[in-house]
C-alpha positions in Angstrom: -1.3 -0.2 -26.5 -3.6 2.2 -24.7 -3.7 2.2 -20.9 -7.2 2.2 -19.6 -7.6 4.5 -16.5 -10.5 4.7 -14.1 -10.9 7.7 -11.7 -12.9 7.4 -8.5 -13.5 10.7 -6.6 -16.5 12.5 -5.2 -15.1 15.9 -6.3 -16.6 16.2 -9.8 -14.5 19.2 -10.8 -11.3 17.2 -10.0 -12.7 14.2 -11.9 -13.1 16.2 -15.1 -9.8 18.0 -14.7 -7.9 14.7 -14.2 -9.8 13.2 -17.1 -8.7 16.0 -19.4 -5.1 15.8 -18.3 -4.9 12.0 -18.9 -6.8 12.0 -22.2 -4.2 14.4 -23.7 -1.7 11.5 -23.5 -1.5 9.4 -26.7 -1.0 6.2 -24.7 -3.8 6.7 -22.1 -7.6 6.9 -22.0 -9.9 7.5 -19.1 -12.5 4.7 -19.7 -14.7 5.8 -16.9 -15.1 8.3 -14.0 -17.1 7.5 -10.9 -18.1 9.9 -8.2 -19.9 7.4 -6.0 -17.8 4.9 -4.3 -20.7 2.5 -3.7 -21.0 2.1 -7.5 -17.2 1.9 -8.1 -16.9 -1.9 -7.9 -19.6 -2.3 -10.6 -17.8 0.2 -12.8 -14.4 -1.6 -12.3 -16.0 -4.9 -13.3 -17.6 -3.3 -16.3 -14.7 -1.4 -17.8 -11.7 -3.6 -16.7 -9.2 -0.7 -16.2 -5.5 -1.2 -16.2 -5.0 1.3 -13.3 -7.2 3.2 -10.9 -6.9 6.6 -9.4 -8.8 6.4 -6.1 -9.7 9.2 -3.6 -9.4 8.2 0.1 -12.0 10.5 1.7 -15.4 9.7 0.3 -18.9 9.3 1.8 -20.4 5.9 2.4 -17.6 3.6 1.3 -14.2 5.3 1.8 -11.2 4.7 -0.5 -9.4 2.5 1.9 -12.4 0.2 2.1 -12.8 0.1 -1.6 -9.0 -0.5 -2.0 -9.4 -3.6 0.2 -12.3 -4.8 -1.9 -10.3 -4.3 -5.1 -7.2 -6.1 -3.8 -9.4 -9.0 -2.5 -10.7 -9.7 -6.0 -7.9 -8.4 -8.2 -4.6 -8.1 -6.2 -2.5 -7.3 -9.3 -4.6 -4.2 -10.3 -2.5 -1.1 -9.5 -4.2 1.6 -7.5 -2.9 5.1 -6.9 -4.4 6.9 -3.9 -5.4 10.5 -4.3 -6.1 12.6 -1.2 -5.8 16.0 0.5 -4.7 14.2 3.6 -1.1 13.5 4.5 -1.5 12.1 8.0 0.6 9.1 8.8 -2.4 6.9 9.5 -3.7 7.4 5.9 -0.3 6.8 4.4 0.3 3.5 6.3 -3.2 2.2 6.0 -3.3 2.9 2.2 0.1 1.5 1.4 -0.3 -1.5 3.7 -3.5 -2.2 1.9 -1.7 -2.7 -1.4 -1.7 0.7 -3.0 0.9 1.3 -5.7 1.4 5.0 -4.9 0.2 8.0 -3.0 -0.4 11.4 -4.5 -1.6 14.6 -2.7 -4.3 16.6 -4.5 -2.6 19.8 -5.6 -3.3 22.4 -8.3 -0.3 20.9 -10.2 -0.7 17.5 -11.8 2.0 18.0 -14.4 3.7 14.7 -13.5 0.5 12.6 -13.3 0.8 10.9 -16.6 4.4 9.9 -15.9 3.4 8.7 -12.4 0.9 6.4 -14.0 3.5 5.1 -16.4 5.9 4.5 -13.5 3.4 2.5 -11.5 2.6 0.4 -14.5 6.3 -0.4 -14.7 6.2 -1.5 -11.0 7.7 1.7 -9.7 6.3 2.8 -6.4 5.4 6.5 -6.3 5.2 8.9 -3.4 5.9 12.6 -3.0 9.1 13.5 -1.0 7.2 15.0 1.9 5.0 12.0 2.2 8.0 9.7 2.0 9.7 11.6 4.8 6.5 11.4 7.0 6.3 7.7 6.4 9.9 7.1 7.1 9.7 9.0 10.4 6.5 7.2 11.4 8.0 3.8 10.6 11.2 4.4 12.5 9.2 5.5 15.5 6.9 2.5 15.2 9.8 0.1 14.7 11.5 1.3 17.9 8.3 0.7 19.8 7.8 -2.8 18.3 11.3 -3.8 18.9 10.7 -3.3 22.6 7.3 -5.1 22.3 8.7 -8.3 20.7 10.9 -10.1 23.3 14.5 -10.8 22.4 13.9 -14.3 23.6 11.5 -14.7 20.6 14.3 -14.0 18.1 16.7 -16.2 20.0 14.2 -19.1 20.4 13.6 -19.4 16.6 17.2 -18.5 15.6 16.3 -15.5 13.5 19.2 -13.5 11.9 19.5 -9.7 12.3 17.9 -9.2 8.9 15.1 -11.6 9.7 14.5 -9.8 13.0 14.1 -6.5 11.2 11.7 -8.0 8.8 9.6 -9.6 11.5 9.3 -6.2 13.3 7.9 -4.6 10.2 5.7 -7.6 9.4 4.3 -7.3 12.9 3.3 -3.8 12.1 1.2 -5.2 9.2 3.4 -3.6 6.5 3.3 -5.0 2.9 6.3 -6.7 1.4 6.9 -3.6 -0.7 6.9 -1.3 2.3 9.2 -3.6 4.2 11.6 -3.7 1.3 11.6 0.1 1.0 12.1 0.6 4.7 15.1 -1.8 4.8 16.5 -0.9 1.4 16.0 -4.5 0.1 14.4 -5.8 -3.0 10.9 -7.2 -2.7 12.3 -10.6 -3.9 14.8 -10.6 -1.0 12.0 -9.8 1.5 9.9 -12.7 0.1 12.8 -15.1 0.2 13.5 -14.1 3.8 9.9 -14.5 4.7 9.9 -18.0 3.3 12.8 -18.8 5.6 11.2 -17.1 8.6 7.9 -19.0 8.2 9.9 -22.3 8.1 11.7 -21.4 11.3 8.5 -20.4 13.0 6.6 -23.4 11.6 3.8 -21.2 10.2 2.2 -20.8 6.8 1.4 -17.1 6.6 2.1 -13.7 8.0 -1.2 -13.8 9.9 0.0 -17.0 11.7 3.4 -15.4 12.3 1.8 -12.4 13.9 -0.4 -14.5 16.1 2.6 -16.6 17.2 4.5 -13.4 18.2 1.5 -12.2 20.2 1.1 -15.5 21.9 4.9 -15.7 22.7 4.9 -12.2 24.1 1.9 -12.8 26.3 3.5 -15.9 27.8 6.7 -13.9 28.5 4.7 -11.1 30.3 2.8 -13.6 32.4 
């Protein structure tokens, strides 16, 4: 079975380079390349790719905005973010938005084909330096959020230590995958814990849980 790949990037030289690399693989085919993000959704609908390589920094509609559009209409479609940026805000925004991986643009894409195969097997991909940046950022953010959420909130709703750690990361708008990676848990374990947490909080979704935390914290401060 041939994997259909779509590449979206405003750097046309990179577009053709990636296309050549991928088309050398017997199990992959670049079914379309798109240099204008505003036309990308039409192209996605037309070619129905199995996976998308998506640049973050593009004019008009940036990659993070396009990622949100993709995930709204097709949440299961895997997207690998390609960028020259390695700032924490791009990492967190992209991955929290549902990206399946994050790759820096470098002259060396020798592992690109295997990265695509890994993502299609539900393996999350990220370079070591990006993973370290993300880990440091999340640890710092977690410490700040732990002091933001009152301990009385955890006590009131009878949350276990694991549930407390999950709530802190959920409050930072992290995806289930990122929460699982940060806490060394499986995604299934995180989902099961969230089901229990929602029952304890008497809410139906993460958005409602976040609003409840905000409301509770505001009352404590007042």
